[in-house]
BAKOLRO-7694 format. One record per atom (N, C-alpha, C): residue in three letters; atom name; residue number from 1; x, y, z. Coordinates in nm, 2 decimals, padded with zeros to 4 digits. Last residue first. Layout:
# residues N
Ala / CA / NUM / X / Y / Z
...
***
This chain:
# residues 100
Ala / N / 100 / 16.89 / 06.05 / 22.31
Ala / CA / 100 / 16.87 / 05.97 / 22.19
Ala / C / 100 / 16.95 / 05.84 / 22.21
Leu / N / 99 / 16.68 / 06.20 / 22.54
Leu / CA / 99 / 16.81 / 06.14 / 22.52
Leu / C / 99 / 16.79 / 06.05 / 22.40
Thr / N / 98 / 16.52 / 06.52 / 22.57
Thr / CA / 98 / 16.52 / 06.38 / 22.54
Thr / C / 98 / 16.66 / 06.33 / 22.52
Val / N / 97 / 16.31 / 06.76 / 22.71
Val / CA / 97 / 16.44 / 06.71 / 22.70
Val / C / 97 / 16.44 / 06.56 / 22.67
Gly / N / 96 / 16.11 / 07.05 / 22.66
Gly / CA / 96 / 16.13 / 06.91 / 22.67
Gly / C / 96 / 16.27 / 06.87 / 22.65
Val / N / 95 / 15.95 / 07.32 / 22.79
Val / CA / 95 / 16.08 / 07.28 / 22.74
Val / C / 95 / 16.08 / 07.13 / 22.76
Ser / N / 94 / 15.69 / 07.57 / 22.75
Ser / CA / 94 / 15.73 / 07.43 / 22.77
Ser / C / 94 / 15.87 / 07.40 / 22.71
His / N / 93 / 15.55 / 07.82 / 22.93
His / CA / 93 / 15.64 / 07.80 / 22.82
His / C / 93 / 15.70 / 07.66 / 22.85
Trp / N / 92 / 15.20 / 07.86 / 23.02
Trp / CA / 92 / 15.34 / 07.82 / 23.05
Trp / C / 92 / 15.42 / 07.81 / 22.92
Gly / N / 91 / 14.93 / 07.91 / 22.99
Gly / CA / 91 / 15.02 / 08.02 / 23.00
Gly / C / 91 / 15.17 / 07.99 / 23.03
Asp / N / 90 / 14.76 / 07.70 / 22.95
Asp / CA / 90 / 14.77 / 07.75 / 23.09
Asp / C / 90 / 14.87 / 07.86 / 23.11
Ala / N / 89 / 14.82 / 07.64 / 22.69
Ala / CA / 89 / 14.69 / 07.69 / 22.72
Ala / C / 89 / 14.68 / 07.75 / 22.86
Tyr / N / 88 / 15.08 / 07.53 / 22.73
Tyr / CA / 88 / 15.06 / 07.65 / 22.66
Tyr / C / 88 / 14.93 / 07.72 / 22.69
Tyr / N / 87 / 14.99 / 07.29 / 22.87
Tyr / CA / 87 / 15.08 / 07.39 / 22.93
Tyr / C / 87 / 15.07 / 07.53 / 22.86
Ala / N / 86 / 14.84 / 07.16 / 22.67
Ala / CA / 86 / 14.78 / 07.20 / 22.80
Ala / C / 86 / 14.86 / 07.30 / 22.87
Asp / N / 85 / 15.03 / 07.13 / 22.46
Asp / CA / 85 / 14.91 / 07.21 / 22.44
Asp / C / 85 / 14.85 / 07.25 / 22.57
Ile / N / 84 / 15.21 / 06.95 / 22.58
Ile / CA / 84 / 15.26 / 07.09 / 22.54
Ile / C / 84 / 15.14 / 07.18 / 22.52
Ile / N / 83 / 15.04 / 06.73 / 22.61
Ile / CA / 83 / 15.11 / 06.79 / 22.73
Ile / C / 83 / 15.15 / 06.93 / 22.70
Pro / N / 82 / 14.96 / 06.66 / 22.35
Pro / CA / 82 / 14.86 / 06.72 / 22.45
Pro / C / 82 / 14.92 / 06.78 / 22.57
Ala / N / 81 / 15.24 / 06.59 / 22.26
Ala / CA / 81 / 15.15 / 06.70 / 22.20
Ala / C / 81 / 15.05 / 06.75 / 22.29
Ala / N / 80 / 15.34 / 06.37 / 22.38
Ala / CA / 80 / 15.39 / 06.50 / 22.42
Ala / C / 80 / 15.30 / 06.61 / 22.37
Leu / N / 79 / 15.24 / 06.15 / 22.27
Leu / CA / 79 / 15.18 / 06.19 / 22.40
Leu / C / 79 / 15.23 / 06.32 / 22.44
Ala / N / 78 / 15.39 / 06.14 / 22.04
Ala / CA / 78 / 15.25 / 06.16 / 22.03
Ala / C / 78 / 15.19 / 06.20 / 22.16
Thr / N / 77 / 15.65 / 06.08 / 22.14
Thr / CA / 77 / 15.62 / 06.21 / 22.07
Thr / C / 77 / 15.47 / 06.24 / 22.06
Lys / N / 76 / 15.60 / 05.82 / 22.24
Lys / CA / 76 / 15.64 / 05.93 / 22.33
Lys / C / 76 / 15.61 / 06.07 / 22.27
Gly / N / 75 / 15.54 / 05.58 / 22.12
Gly / CA / 75 / 15.45 / 05.70 / 22.11
Gly / C / 75 / 15.48 / 05.81 / 22.20
Ser / N / 74 / 15.72 / 05.38 / 22.09
Ser / CA / 74 / 15.61 / 05.36 / 22.18
Ser / C / 74 / 15.51 / 05.47 / 22.18
Gly / N / 73 / 15.95 / 05.40 / 21.94
Gly / CA / 73 / 15.83 / 05.37 / 21.87
Gly / C / 73 / 15.71 / 05.35 / 21.96
Ala / N / 72 / 16.17 / 05.29 / 22.19
Ala / CA / 72 / 16.16 / 05.35 / 22.05
Ala / C / 72 / 16.03 / 05.31 / 21.99
Val / N / 71 / 16.02 / 05.28 / 22.51
Val / CA / 71 / 16.11 / 05.23 / 22.41
Val / C / 71 / 16.08 / 05.30 / 22.28
Gly / N / 70 / 16.01 / 05.54 / 22.76
Gly / CA / 70 / 15.94 / 05.45 / 22.67
Gly / C / 70 / 16.04 / 05.40 / 22.56
Ile / N / 69 / 15.95 / 05.73 / 23.05
Ile / CA / 69 / 16.05 / 05.65 / 22.97
Ile / C / 69 / 15.97 / 05.55 / 22.89
Gly / N / 68 / 15.94 / 06.04 / 23.20
Gly / CA / 68 / 15.86 / 05.94 / 23.13
Gly / C / 68 / 15.96 / 05.86 / 23.04
Val / N / 67 / 15.96 / 06.22 / 23.50
Val / CA / 67 / 16.03 / 06.14 / 23.40
Val / C / 67 / 15.94 / 06.04 / 23.33
Ala / N / 66 / 15.93 / 06.55 / 23.62
Ala / CA / 66 / 15.87 / 06.42 / 23.61
Ala / C / 66 / 15.95 / 06.35 / 23.49
Ala / N / 65 / 15.93 / 06.84 / 23.82
Ala / CA / 65 / 16.01 / 06.74 / 23.74
Ala / C / 65 / 15.94 / 06.61 / 23.74
Arg / N / 64 / 15.74 / 06.97 / 23.96
Arg / CA / 64 / 15.81 / 07.05 / 23.85
Arg / C / 64 / 15.90 / 06.96 / 23.77
Gly / N / 63 / 15.50 / 06.70 / 24.01
Gly / CA / 63 / 15.57 / 06.83 / 24.05
Gly / C / 63 / 15.64 / 06.89 / 23.93
Ala / N / 62 / 15.21 / 06.59 / 23.82
Ala / CA / 62 / 15.32 / 06.57 / 23.91
Ala / C / 62 / 15.38 / 06.71 / 23.95
Thr / N / 61 / 15.04 / 06.61 / 23.62
Thr / CA / 61 / 14.99 / 06.64 / 23.75
Thr / C / 61 / 15.09 / 06.62 / 23.86
Thr / N / 60 / 15.19 / 06.55 / 23.39
Thr / CA / 60 / 15.13 / 06.68 / 23.40
Thr / C / 60 / 15.07 / 06.71 / 23.54
Leu / N / 59 / 15.27 / 06.28 / 23.41
Leu / CA / 59 / 15.37 / 06.39 / 23.38
Leu / C / 59 / 15.31 / 06.53 / 23.41
Thr / N / 58 / 15.03 / 06.15 / 23.46
Thr / CA / 58 / 15.14 / 06.14 / 23.55
Thr / C / 58 / 15.23 / 06.26 / 23.53
Leu / N / 57 / 14.89 / 06.20 / 23.22
Leu / CA / 57 / 14.84 / 06.25 / 23.34
Leu / C / 57 / 14.94 / 06.25 / 23.45
Ile / N / 56 / 15.06 / 06.07 / 23.04
Ile / CA / 56 / 15.03 / 06.21 / 23.02
Ile / C / 56 / 14.98 / 06.27 / 23.15
Met / N / 55 / 15.04 / 05.80 / 23.13
Met / CA / 55 / 15.17 / 05.87 / 23.14
Met / C / 55 / 15.15 / 06.02 / 23.12
Glu / N / 54 / 14.77 / 05.75 / 23.07
Glu / CA / 54 / 14.82 / 05.75 / 23.21
Glu / C / 54 / 14.95 / 05.82 / 23.23
Arg / N / 53 / 14.78 / 05.77 / 22.79
Arg / CA / 53 / 14.70 / 05.87 / 22.87
Arg / C / 53 / 14.74 / 05.87 / 23.01
Gln / N / 52 / 14.94 / 05.55 / 22.73
Gln / CA / 52 / 14.99 / 05.68 / 22.70
Gln / C / 52 / 14.91 / 05.79 / 22.78
Glu / N / 51 / 14.75 / 05.35 / 22.81
Glu / CA / 51 / 14.88 / 05.36 / 22.88
Glu / C / 51 / 14.95 / 05.50 / 22.86
Leu / N / 50 / 14.55 / 05.41 / 22.62
Leu / CA / 50 / 14.52 / 05.43 / 22.77
Leu / C / 50 / 14.65 / 05.43 / 22.85
Gly / N / 49 / 14.69 / 05.33 / 22.39
Gly / CA / 49 / 14.65 / 05.47 / 22.41
Gly / C / 49 / 14.62 / 05.50 / 22.56
His / N / 48 / 14.69 / 05.06 / 22.42
His / CA / 48 / 14.82 / 05.13 / 22.42
His / C / 48 / 14.79 / 05.28 / 22.45
Ser / N / 47 / 14.42 / 05.01 / 22.41
Ser / CA / 47 / 14.49 / 04.97 / 22.53
Ser / C / 47 / 14.62 / 05.04 / 22.54
Thr / N / 46 / 14.27 / 05.32 / 22.28
Thr / CA / 46 / 14.31 / 05.18 / 22.27
Thr / C / 46 / 14.38 / 05.14 / 22.40
Thr / N / 45 / 14.23 / 05.59 / 22.33
Thr / CA / 45 / 14.13 / 05.50 / 22.38
Thr / C / 45 / 14.17 / 05.35 / 22.37
Phe / N / 44 / 14.37 / 05.80 / 22.21
Phe / CA / 44 / 14.42 / 05.75 / 22.34
Phe / C / 44 / 14.31 / 05.66 / 22.41
Asp / N / 43 / 14.46 / 05.88 / 21.90
Asp / CA / 43 / 14.36 / 05.80 / 21.97
Asp / C / 43 / 14.42 / 05.74 / 22.10
Phe / N / 42 / 14.52 / 06.23 / 21.82
Phe / CA / 42 / 14.57 / 06.09 / 21.85
Phe / C / 42 / 14.46 / 06.02 / 21.92
Pro / N / 41 / 14.45 / 06.49 / 21.80
Pro / CA / 41 / 14.41 / 06.41 / 21.68
Pro / C / 41 / 14.45 / 06.26 / 21.71
Ser / N / 40 / 14.30 / 06.62 / 22.10
Ser / CA / 40 / 14.41 / 06.57 / 22.03
Ser / C / 40 / 14.37 / 06.49 / 21.91
Arg / N / 39 / 14.09 / 06.68 / 22.26
Arg / CA / 39 / 14.10 / 06.76 / 22.14
Arg / C / 39 / 14.22 / 06.71 / 22.05
Glu / N / 38 / 14.13 / 06.51 / 22.47
Glu / CA / 38 / 14.01 / 06.49 / 22.38
Glu / C / 38 / 14.02 / 06.57 / 22.25
Ile / N / 37 / 14.35 / 06.62 / 22.59
Ile / CA / 37 / 14.36 / 06.49 / 22.53
Ile / C / 37 / 14.24 / 06.46 / 22.43
Thr / N / 36 / 14.24 / 06.85 / 22.69
Thr / CA / 36 / 14.34 / 06.86 / 22.58
Thr / C / 36 / 14.36 / 06.73 / 22.51
Ala / N / 35 / 14.07 / 06.75 / 22.88
Ala / CA / 35 / 14.01 / 06.83 / 22.77
Ala / C / 35 / 14.11 / 06.84 / 22.66
Glu / N / 34 / 14.26 / 06.62 / 23.05
Glu / CA / 34 / 14.16 / 06.54 / 22.98
Glu / C / 34 / 14.10 / 06.62 / 22.87
Ile / N / 33 / 14.39 / 06.85 / 23.15
Ile / CA / 33 / 14.46 / 06.76 / 23.07
Ile / C / 33 / 14.36 / 06.67 / 22.99
Lys / N / 32 / 14.19 / 06.97 / 23.30
Lys / CA / 32 / 14.25 / 07.05 / 23.19
Lys / C / 32 / 14.32 / 06.95 / 23.09
Thr / N / 31 / 14.14 / 06.77 / 23.49
Thr / CA / 31 / 14.03 / 06.81 / 23.40
Thr / C / 31 / 14.09 / 06.89 / 23.28
Ala / N / 30 / 14.38 / 06.76 / 23.64
Ala / CA / 30 / 14.35 / 06.65 / 23.55
Ala / C / 30 / 14.24 / 06.69 / 23.45
Pro / N / 29 / 14.55 / 07.06 / 23.67
Pro / CA / 29 / 14.44 / 06.98 / 23.71
Pro / C / 29 / 14.41 / 06.88 / 23.60
Leu / N / 28 / 14.91 / 07.06 / 23.66
Leu / CA / 28 / 14.79 / 07.10 / 23.60
Leu / C / 28 / 14.67 / 07.01 / 23.65
Ala / N / 27 / 15.18 / 07.19 / 23.84
Ala / CA / 27 / 15.10 / 07.07 / 23.81
Ala / C / 27 / 14.96 / 07.12 / 23.76
Gly / N / 26 / 15.31 / 07.43 / 23.90
Gly / CA / 26 / 15.30 / 07.39 / 23.76
Gly / C / 26 / 15.22 / 07.26 / 23.73
Thr / N / 25 / 15.43 / 07.33 / 24.20
Thr / CA / 25 / 15.40 / 07.44 / 24.12
Thr / C / 25 / 15.41 / 07.40 / 23.97
Arg / N / 24 / 15.51 / 07.13 / 24.37
Arg / CA / 24 / 15.39 / 07.10 / 24.29
Arg / C / 24 / 15.35 / 07.22 / 24.20
Asn / N / 23 / 15.80 / 06.99 / 24.44
Asn / CA / 23 / 15.74 / 07.12 / 24.42
Asn / C / 23 / 15.63 / 07.11 / 24.32
Ala / N / 22 / 15.90 / 06.73 / 24.42
Ala / CA / 22 / 15.82 / 06.77 / 24.54
Ala / C / 22 / 15.75 / 06.90 / 24.53
Ala / N / 21 / 16.06 / 06.75 / 24.19
Ala / CA / 21 / 15.94 / 06.67 / 24.19
Ala / C / 21 / 15.84 / 06.70 / 24.31
Ala / N / 20 / 16.27 / 06.90 / 24.29
Ala / CA / 20 / 16.18 / 06.96 / 24.19
Ala / C / 20 / 16.05 / 06.88 / 24.18
Ala / N / 19 / 16.38 / 06.72 / 24.46
Ala / CA / 19 / 16.33 / 06.85 / 24.52
Ala / C / 19 / 16.24 / 06.91 / 24.42
Glu / N / 18 / 16.46 / 06.52 / 24.28
Glu / CA / 18 / 16.36 / 06.49 / 24.39
Glu / C / 18 / 16.30 / 06.62 / 24.45
Leu / N / 17 / 16.64 / 06.66 / 24.12
Leu / CA / 17 / 16.52 / 06.61 / 24.06
Leu / C / 17 / 16.41 / 06.58 / 24.17
Leu / N / 16 / 16.84 / 06.71 / 24.31
Leu / CA / 16 / 16.78 / 06.82 / 24.25
Leu / C / 16 / 16.64 / 06.78 / 24.19
Gly / N / 15 / 16.92 / 06.44 / 24.37
Gly / CA / 15 / 16.86 / 06.53 / 24.48
Gly / C / 15 / 16.79 / 06.65 / 24.42
Ile / N / 14 / 17.01 / 06.36 / 24.12
Ile / CA / 14 / 16.90 / 06.29 / 24.18
Ile / C / 14 / 16.83 / 06.38 / 24.29
Ala / N / 13 / 17.23 / 06.53 / 24.10
Ala / CA / 13 / 17.12 / 06.53 / 24.00
Ala / C / 13 / 17.00 / 06.47 / 24.06
Glu / N / 12 / 17.39 / 06.44 / 24.32
Glu / CA / 12 / 17.34 / 06.58 / 24.31
Glu / C / 12 / 17.22 / 06.59 / 24.22
Gln / N / 11 / 17.44 / 06.18 / 24.23
Gln / CA / 11 / 17.36 / 06.20 / 24.35
Gln / C / 11 / 17.31 / 06.34 / 24.36
Glu / N / 10 / 17.60 / 06.24 / 24.01
Glu / CA / 10 / 17.47 / 06.16 / 23.99
Glu / C / 10 / 17.38 / 06.18 / 24.11
Gln / N / 9 / 17.81 / 06.36 / 24.12
Gln / CA / 9 / 17.73 / 06.44 / 24.03
Gln / C / 9 / 17.59 / 06.37 / 24.01
Asp / N / 8 / 17.92 / 06.14 / 24.27
Asp / CA / 8 / 17.88 / 06.27 / 24.34
Asp / C / 8 / 17.78 / 06.35 / 24.25
Ala / N / 7 / 17.99 / 05.97 / 24.06
Ala / CA / 7 / 17.89 / 05.93 / 24.16
Ala / C / 7 / 17.83 / 06.05 / 24.23
His / N / 6 / 18.18 / 06.13 / 23.93
His / CA / 6 / 18.06 / 06.09 / 23.86
His / C / 6 / 17.95 / 06.05 / 23.96
Leu / N / 5 / 18.37 / 06.14 / 24.13
Leu / CA / 5 / 18.31 / 06.26 / 24.08
Leu / C / 5 / 18.18 / 06.23 / 24.01
Ala / N / 4 / 18.45 / 05.87 / 24.15
Ala / CA / 4 / 18.38 / 05.93 / 24.27
Ala / C / 4 / 18.31 / 06.06 / 24.22
Thr / N / 3 / 18.35 / 05.71 / 23.84
Thr / CA / 3 / 18.45 / 05.77 / 23.93
Thr / C / 3 / 18.37 / 05.83 / 24.05
Thr / N / 2 / 18.28 / 05.42 / 23.67
Thr / CA / 2 / 18.23 / 05.52 / 23.75
Thr / C / 2 / 18.34 / 05.58 / 23.84
Met / N / 1 / 18.32 / 05.31 / 23.35
Met / CA / 1 / 18.39 / 05.32 / 23.48
Met / C / 1 / 18.33 / 05.44 / 23.55
***
């Protein structure tokens, strides 16, 4: 059941995420991401790996907020490794959030 309060909070969260997504601070150049992907022990050259690579690039070249969604077992944890490495290499502290 959705209450008016819930709907208001959802709209507030959407607004905050949209504002953060528009803020390009923290977006990394694709060249830095590609270099990190190449150093990764994971294979991002298969058809599935190329989809993961696309998500990596989307998440790291976007604004301060980006969302990646994948089904269980789709490799979300594997694609997080090069993202974290790239941000650490650029001097950032990385925080990830997941819903179980």
